[in-house]
VOROPA-177599 format. One line per 8 residues: their letters; for each residue x, y, z of N, C-alpha, C. Coordinates in steps of 0.1 Angstrom, whole numbers. Each point is the difference from the previous one (the first is absolute). Layout:
<rs>
a	X/Y/Z/X/Y/Z/X/Y/Z | ... $
</rs>
This chain:
<rs>
mknakpkr	387/-817/-25/-6/7/12/5/15/-2 | -11/8/3/0/15/1/9/4/9 | 8/11/-3/9/7/12/-11/7/8 | 0/-2/13/-7/8/11/6/14/-2 | -12/10/2/3/13/0/3/5/16 | 9/5/2/1/7/15/-11/8/2 | -6/-1/14/-9/6/5/4/12/7 | -4/12/-3/3/12/8/-6/-1/13 $
trqdaerl	8/3/11/-4/2/13/-6/12/2 | -7/4/9/-6/12/6/11/11/1 | 11/-6/5/11/9/3/6/4/-12 | 1/-9/-11/5/5/-12/-9/12/-7 | -12/-2/1/-11/10/-6/4/13/8 | -1/-1/12/2/13/7/13/9/-2 | 12/-10/-5/12/5/-2/-1/9/-12 | -9/-4/-10/-2/8/-13/-4/13/1 $
feglpqts	-8/4/14/-5/14/-1/7/5/13 | 13/-3/4/7/7/9/4/14/-5 | -2/9/8/4/15/-4/-12/8/-3 | -11/-7/-3/-12/8/-4/-7/4/14 | -7/13/-1/-8/4/12/-11/-10/4 | 0/-4/14/-11/-8/5/-13/7/0 | -11/-8/-5/-14/6/1/-6/-6/11 | -9/8/7/-7/-3/12/-15/-4/-4 $
ttpqsrsa	-3/-12/6/-14/-3/-2/-11/8/11 | 7/5/9/-8/9/8/-7/12/-7 | -13/3/4/-8/10/-8/8/13/5 | 0/10/-10/7/13/2/-12/9/2 | 3/11/6/-11/11/1/-2/7/-13 | -14/0/0/-4/7/-15/3/14/-1 | 4/4/-12/3/13/-3/-12/10/5 | 1/12/-1/-10/9/2/-10/-1/-12 $
npfedgaf	-13/0/5/-9/0/-9/-3/12/-8 | 2/3/-15/-2/13/-5/-13/3/0 | -10/-8/3/-14/4/-2/-5/-2/13 | 6/4/10/-5/1/15/-10/10/-1 | -8/0/12/-12/9/2/6/16/0 | -7/7/-8/4/14/0/8/4/-12 | 5/-10/-5/11/2/-11/-7/7/-13 | -11/-4/-4/-7/5/-10/-6/13/3 $
ekvgride	-5/0/12/-8/13/5/10/11/-1 | 11/-1/6/12/8/0/2/7/-15 | 3/-11/-8/2/4/-14/-12/8/-8 | -12/-5/2/-13/5/-5/-1/16/5 | 3/1/12/-2/13/7/10/11/-8 | 13/-5/-1/10/10/-4/-3/3/-16 | -6/-10/-9/-2/2/-12/-15/9/-2 | -7/-1/10/-14/8/-2/4/14/6 $
esklwkdn	9/1/10/4/16/1/9/6/-11 | 10/-7/-6/4/5/-11/-8/4/-11 | -13/-9/-3/-7/2/-10/-9/12/3 | -4/3/12/-7/12/4/8/12/-2 | 14/-2/4/8/14/-3/1/2/-14 | 1/-10/-8/2/2/-14/-13/6/-6 | -11/-6/4/-13/5/-6/-1/15/2 | 5/7/10/-1/16/2/9/6/-8 $
litlpaai	8/-6/-7/8/10/-11/-8/0/-15 | 0/11/-3/-8/4/-13/8/8/-8 | 4/-3/-12/8/6/-10/-9/11/-8 | 4/13/2/-7/10/-6/8/9/-10 | -6/5/-9/9/10/-9/7/11/8 | 13/3/-5/7/9/6/-6/14/0 | -7/2/-12/-7/13/-5/-13/2/7 | -5/12/4/-12/1/6/-6/12/-7 $
elpsgyts	-13/-2/-3/-8/11/-6/-2/9/12 | 5/13/-2/-1/11/11/-16/3/2 | -4/-2/14/-12/5/3/-1/16/2 | -10/6/-1/-2/14/2/6/4/14 | 10/10/0/5/5/12/14/-6/1 | 4/-9/-5/15/-6/0/7/3/-10 | 12/3/2/9/6/-8/12/-9/-6 | 1/-13/8/10/-9/-4/-2/-13/3 $
vssvream	6/-11/-6/-4/-13/4/4/-4/14 | 13/7/4/4/-2/14/-10/5/11 | -7/10/-4/-10/7/9/-12/-11/3 | -3/-5/-12/-12/-10/-1/4/-13/8 | 12/-3/-2/7/-13/8/-1/3/15 | 5/13/4/-1/3/13/-14/-1/6 | -10/5/-6/-13/1/3/-6/-15/0 | 5/-10/-10/-5/-13/3/4/-8/11 $
qrawrvkw	14/4/3/7/-6/12/-9/4/13 | -5/13/2/-7/5/10/-14/-7/0 | -8/1/-11/-13/-5/0/-2/-14/-2 | 9/-7/-7/-4/-14/0/10/-10/7 | 12/7/7/7/-6/8/8/-11/-8 | 5/5/-11/7/-11/-10/16/4/3 | 7/-11/-4/14/2/-1/9/-3/-12 | 6/8/-4/8/-2/-12/11/-8/1 $
mregknei	-1/-12/-8/11/-10/2/12/2/-9 | -3/-1/-13/11/2/-10/-5/5/-13 | 7/7/-7/-4/7/-12/7/-3/-12 | -5/-3/-10/7/-3/-12/-2/12/-11 | 3/-3/-13/-1/11/-9/-15/5/-2 | -10/-11/-2/-12/4/-3/-11/-4/12 | 6/-5/10/-10/-6/10/6/1/13 | -7/-2/11/3/0/15/-8/-9/5 $
vvdfpegw	7/-8/11/-7/-9/8/-5/7/13 | -11/-2/2/-6/6/15/-6/-12/9 | 4/4/13/-6/-9/10/-13/7/5 | -12/-6/-3/-12/6/4/-5/-8/14 | -8/7/7/-8/-7/11/-7/-13/-4 | -2/-8/10/-6/-12/-4/-14/1/-8 | -2/-8/-9/-14/1/-6/-2/8/-13 | 11/9/-4/0/7/-12/4/-10/-11 $
tavrpasg	-7/0/-12/4/-8/-10/2/8/-14 | 6/-8/-8/1/6/-15/-7/-10/-7 | -13/3/-8/-9/-9/-5/5/3/-18 | 2/-11/-5/5/0/-14/-11/-6/-7 | -8/7/-6/-12/-4/-10/4/-6/-13 | -7/-8/-6/4/-4/-14/3/12/-10 | -7/10/2/3/14/-8/-3/11/9 | 4/12/-7/0/11/9/10/1/11 $
pielrdpa	1/12/5/10/4/10/2/-10/12 | 11/0/6/1/-8/13/-6/8/13 | -8/-7/7/-8/8/10/6/-1/14 | 4/9/8/4/1/12/-12/1/10 | 0/-10/8/-14/0/10/6/-2/14 | -9/8/10/3/0/11/-6/-14/7 | 3/-1/15/-4/-12/6/-16/-2/-1 | -8/11/-3/-14/0/-2/-4/-5/-12 $
gvlravyg	9/-1/-10/-2/-2/-15/-4/13/-8 | 2/11/8/-4/12/-9/13/5/-10 | -5/5/-11/11/2/-10/5/14/4 | 14/0/2/6/11/4/9/6/-9 | 5/-6/-10/10/4/-11/1/-10/-11 | 3/5/-11/2/-8/-13/13/2/-6 | 5/-8/-8/12/1/-8/1/-11/-11 | 6/6/-9/2/-9/-14/8/-10/0 $
waedaelr	4/-7/-9/10/-10/-2/12/3/-7 | 1/12/-7/12/3/-8/11/5/9 | 12/1/-5/11/4/8/-2/14/5 | -6/9/-9/-1/13/4/-13/4/5 | -7/-10/7/-13/1/6/1/10/12 | -9/7/5/-2/9/10/-11/-6/11 | 4/2/12/-10/-2/12/-11/9/0 | -14/-1/-1/-10/9/1/-7/-2/13 $
ilpryave	1/7/11/-6/-1/11/-13/7/1 | -11/-8/5/-14/6/-3/-4/5/12 | -9/11/0/-6/6/11/-11/-8/5 | -4/6/13/-12/-9/7/-14/7/-6 | -1/10/-3/-12/7/-6/3/3/-15 | -11/-3/-7/2/3/-17/-13/0/-7 | 0/11/-8/-12/-1/-8/1/-9/-13 | -11/-8/1/0/-13/-10/-12/3/-10 $
sqsnstsg	5/-7/-12/-12/-1/-10/-7/-11/2 | -14/1/-2/-8/-12/-1/-10/2/-14 | 0/-12/-6/-7/-2/-13/-12/-9/2 | -11/4/-9/-11/-9/-2/1/-8/-12 | 1/-14/2/3/-7/-12/-13/0/-9 | -11/2/5/-14/0/-8/-1/12/-6 | 2/13/5/-4/11/-7/12/7/-7 | 13/-5/6/12/7/-6/4/11/5 $
lgsvlvrd	-8/4/10/4/14/7/7/-2/11 | 6/12/5/9/-3/13/-2/10/11 | 7/-4/12/-3/8/11/14/1/8 | 2/9/9/12/1/8/-4/-3/16 | 8/-3/8/-3/-1/14/15/1/7 | -2/5/14/11/-1/8/1/-12/7 | 9/-6/2/2/-14/6/12/1/12 | -4/-5/11/8/-5/11/8/-11/-4 $
resgeile	12/-2/-4/5/-13/-4/4/-8/11 | 2/5/11/3/-8/12/-12/-8/5 | -13/4/0/-12/-5/4/-8/-4/-11 | 2/4/-11/-8/-2/-13/-13/8/0 | -3/8/11/-10/8/-2/-1/12/-9 | -11/1/-6/-3/13/-10/-4/11/8 | 7/11/1/-1/12/8/-11/11/-6 | 2/1/-14/-8/9/-7/1/-5/-14 $
rsstwsaq	-11/4/-8/-3/-5/-13/-7/10/-8 | 3/-1/-14/-8/9/-8/-14/-3/0 | -8/11/-4/-14/0/0/-5/-4/-14 | 8/0/-9/-2/0/-15/7/-11/-6 | -5/-6/-12/7/-8/-8/2/7/-14 | 11/-2/-4/3/8/-12/8/-7/-11 | -2/3/-12/9/-6/-12/14/4/2 | 3/10/7/13/6/3/6/-8/11 $
tgtnhpdr	10/-8/-1/5/-6/11/13/0/4 | 4/-5/11/15/3/4/1/14/6 | 12/4/-5/5/14/4/-12/12/-6 | -5/-5/-10/-8/9/-9/-17/1/7 | -2/-8/11/-10/-2/5/-7/14/6 | -11/5/-2/-4/15/4/1/1/16 | -2/-12/7/1/2/15/14/-2/6 | 7/-4/-7/13/-1/4/8/10/8 $
prlstwld	-2/12/-6/6/11/6/-8/3/16 | -12/-3/1/-6/4/11/3/-12/12 | 4/-12/-5/2/-11/8/17/3/4 | 7/5/-8/14/2/4/1/11/9 | -9/10/0/-1/10/9/-5/-6/14 | -9/-7/1/-5/-6/12/10/-8/6 | 10/-6/-8/11/-7/6/10/6/6 | 4/13/-7/10/8/5/-5/6/14 $
ahypqhrd	-13/4/0/-6/7/13/1/-9/10 | -5/-14/0/-1/-8/11/13/-7/4 | 9/-2/-10/14/-10/3/11/10/-8 | 4/10/5/10/11/-6/12/-10/-4 | 4/-10/9/13/-6/-4/-1/-13/-8 | -11/-1/-7/-4/-11/-8/9/-5/-12 | 8/11/-5/9/-3/-11/12/-6/5 | 3/-1/14/13/-7/5/-5/-16/3 $
plrlwkdc	5/-7/-8/-3/-15/2/6/-5/13 | 8/7/6/5/-6/13/-5/8/13 | -11/6/-3/-8/5/11/-14/-4/0 | -8/1/12/-15/-2/1/-1/-16/1 | 7/-8/-4/-2/-15/3/3/0/13 | -8/-10/8/2/-1/14/12/-7/3 | 5/-9/-6/13/-4/4/12/11/-1 | -2/8/-11/10/11/-3/0/9/13 $
ednignsv	-13/5/3/-2/9/11/5/-4/12 | -2/-14/4/7/-5/11/13/-2/0 | 6/-4/-9/15/1/-3/7/12/2 | -6/10/-6/6/13/-1/-3/6/14 | -9/-2/6/-5/6/15/10/-8/9 | 4/-12/-2/9/-7/10/16/2/-4 | 2/9/-11/13/1/-3/6/11/10 | 14/-5/3/7/9/8/7/11/-7 $
gp	-3/12/4/5/13/-8/14/2/5 | 7/9/-7/13/1/0/2/10/14 $
</rs>
């Protein structure tokens, strides 16, 4: 006859777990929902604002090609600050980080210089990729060359780069092109007479004149 095994009573089983924390079968209140309404909206808004702020920062060469009438890089920067409403953030050995108004962009083509464009997409300055690159600020009005691919002859014209309008043009096509075109001196004289400040790339543009006019004098 087999020996009968003692049966554990309920009380014996409960004594095995004496001293352990008691668990409650009543439902506990749920922890705060990390995905509650508005959580993603708040994070998304912060990220968007941060992205917009960073998009206005553009890195330019520290060196600047001096336009006519300017004697130093510092004088050009002062004029840029007034005319373009930029802020100088930090400067390194060969480059400087600039905070531009909303809409300004630096376009990096596959080849050629980097293009600095205003909110309307108009090209306002160019600069190279090398460490010793210089920023070249472009004027609103310029004498441009025009070529005829069929005849091989060239012409010249005066263009308003802000509107794209042609203001004056050569009456002849010549085998001498570019600066050697016979009508170029005439068009240059015309431009000097109609827009005496045209050599200053930080004047005559609408935004430049508006910003300079709204500047508070000393």
